[in-house]
ROZA-970408 format. One record per residue (C-alpha): x, y, z. Coordinates in steps of 0.001 Angstrom, whole numbers, plus 524288, in hexadecimal, padded with zeros to 5 digits. Example, Ala and Ser with C-alpha at 12.3 -4.5 7.8 and 13.67 -1.06 7.14 Angstrom:
<pts>
8300C7EE6C81E78
835667FBDC81BE4
</pts>
This chain:
<pts>
6FD087FDFBB1D3F
6F07D80052B15D6
6E8A27FFCAB2394
6F23480A19B2910
6EED9812ECB1D38
6E0C481117B1E77
6E16581322B2DD9
6E97182009B2BDE
6DFA182448B210A
6D43482177B297B
6DA8F8290CB34CE
6DD40834A2B2C51
6CEBB834AEB273E
6C8F983370B353F
6D1F483EA2B3975
6CD0C84799B2F52
6BF228446AB32EF
6C18B847B4B40E5
6BD7A855C9B43D0
6C57585D66B4C89
6BE2886400B5799
6BBBF871B6B53BE
6BC7987BD9B5E8B
6B158884A0B5E7C
6B46189276B5A3B
6B3DB89BBAB663C
6AC2A8A7FFB627C
6B3728B40FB653B
6A82D8B925B6D4B
69E858AE73B71F4
690358B447B7283
68FB28B0EEB8102
69B408B9BCB8400
694DE8C4E5B7BE7
688FD8C714B83FD
6863C8C476B9240
677BB8C2FAB8F3E
6756E8D0DBB927E
6759A8D53FB8441
6735F8CF8AB76CD
680228CBDDB708F
682CD8D27DB6340
678EE8DD61B6502
67A488EB64B67B5
670AE8F6D7B6914
675209044EB639A
66E96911E4B6493
6724091BD7B5B0F
6740992AD1B5C5E
668C8932BBB5853
66ED2937C6B4CB9
6748392AD4B47E0
66DF8926DFB3AFB
66A58919B0B3731
673EF9192DB2C43
67EBF91D2CB3616
679FE91282B3F28
67A419081FB34B9
6889290C60B2FB4
68D3390B7AB3E1B
687548FDEAB4053
68ADB8F8B2B3302
698A18FD1EB358A
69A138F45AB410F
692898E931B3AF9
6876C8E95AB4442
67A768E2A9B410F
66FBA8ED50B42CF
6649C8E540B4864
65B8E8F125B49EB
65B109000FB4A17
65057906DFB522B
64CFC91553B526B
650B091BFDB4615
6470192660B4328
643E592B17B34DD
63B389355AB2EDF
636BC93363B2214
6353693E1FB1752
62A1E936BAB11B8
61C8A93D47B1405
614E79387DB2029
60B1B930DEB1769
6167A92723B1411
6157E9211BB2173
60F0A913EBB1CF3
6191491389B116F
6244B9154CB1B13
61EDE90A98B23BF
61DC190188B1813
62AF4903D1B1298
631B0902BBB206B
62B858F5D9B226D
630788F0B4B156F
63DC18F06BB1C58
63FB88E3B1B2370
6493A8EA86B2D4A
63E298F2CFB31DA
631E58EA64B2FDE
635B18E09DB3AB2
629A98DE0CB41AD
627538E716B4C8C
631808F081B4748
62B138F343B3A16
6277A90161B35BB
61A12904F2B3B1A
6123E91149B37D5
6102D91A18B43ED
619E691197B4A89
6283691269B4588
62350919BAB39AD
61BC592579B3CDB
61899933F6B39EE
61E8693D15B444C
6147494292B4C85
619F095090B4ACB
61FFF9509DB3DC4
6184C94647B3618
6257D94190B3103
62516932EEB2DA7
62E4392C93B37BC
6341F91FDCB37D1
63ADE91848B42C2
63EEC90B1BB3DB7
6447E90018B456D
64EF08F9F9B3BDE
651A68EB07B3D1C
65CD48E2F0B37C1
663EF8EE71B319B
66D4F8E6F0B290C
674F48EF77B1FA8
66AB78EBD3B14C7
65FD28F07CB1D96
667728FCABB21B4
6683E90005B12D6
65A3C8FD52B1036
6566390630B1BF9
65EAD91167B16A8
658E490FF1B0AA0
64B0F90F9DB1012
64E9691BD8B1841
6512D92291B0B75
645C591DC8B049F
63C1C920CAB0F9F
6421892F1CB1089
645BB92B27B1F51
64E5293550B26BE
6548192F84B32D2
6524E93831B3ED5
65AC4938D1B4B5F
6562293062B558A
65A5D92D2CB63DB
6560391ED0B62BB
65C6391885B5793
662AF90B67B5C77
667B38FED7B5644
6684D8F0AAB597D
674BD8EAEFB5438
67A848DDF7B52EF
689978DE12B55F8
694658D400B5738
693238CACDB625A
69A4C8CF5AB6E12
69CAF8DCFDB6844
690008E2E4B6E44
696788E937B79BE
6A1558EED0B70F6
697F08F550B6789
68F678F9E8B7307
69BB9901CDB7791
6A0DC9062CB6A61
69542909EEB629D
6911C915BEB6C81
69DAF91B8EB6884
6989891DBCB5A89
6929D92AD7B58D2
686B692437B52AE
6839191BA4B5E05
67D0692010B6A57
67D6E9139AB71EF
6805D90504B7109
67C618F9CFB797F
67C738EB00B79A0
66FA98E503B77DE
66C348E1BAB85E7
663AB8D6EEB89AA
6599B8DB2CB93F5
653488CFFBB9B68
644898D300B9EAE
63DA28CBB3BA9CB
62FA28C8E4BA6C9
625C28CECEBAF99
62F888D7E3BB633
</pts>
């Protein structure tokens, strides 16, 4: 009888240690089904209307929980005097979301004196615009006396939910702030041709 109890106890312990095969969780939308290889899954390019301000842009994208990877093309005129250009470049390059290698602030490049008005003009490329970076940029705009100007070329590179790229590419242009939206297409270039 003792052996029977030991045998039953050993069987119970052995069955507790045996792991049931776990079925892998099937993703709702596998990445291979998201993109057919002609565009980058999870990315969207969006152009804003000329009069859409950067704070409006941030609010729109934050409300949809997009990741703002970069913003290109906003134009600012500073109320600071023309001889403040070196100060402006130094201050802008203190920002990690501006001083990103080739996209840093450069005197007579993207920070310059307008040839007609001599107004101190800034055209930054803003990278990795987290909400903290957005708040910092808006405070910097105030501190450097920058006034945003209407521009035809303000565009944004966004991160969106996987498999939602085409949905947002169709939905965003319906918003009055948005001029166009496209999936981030992959262009294959043949060398030498």
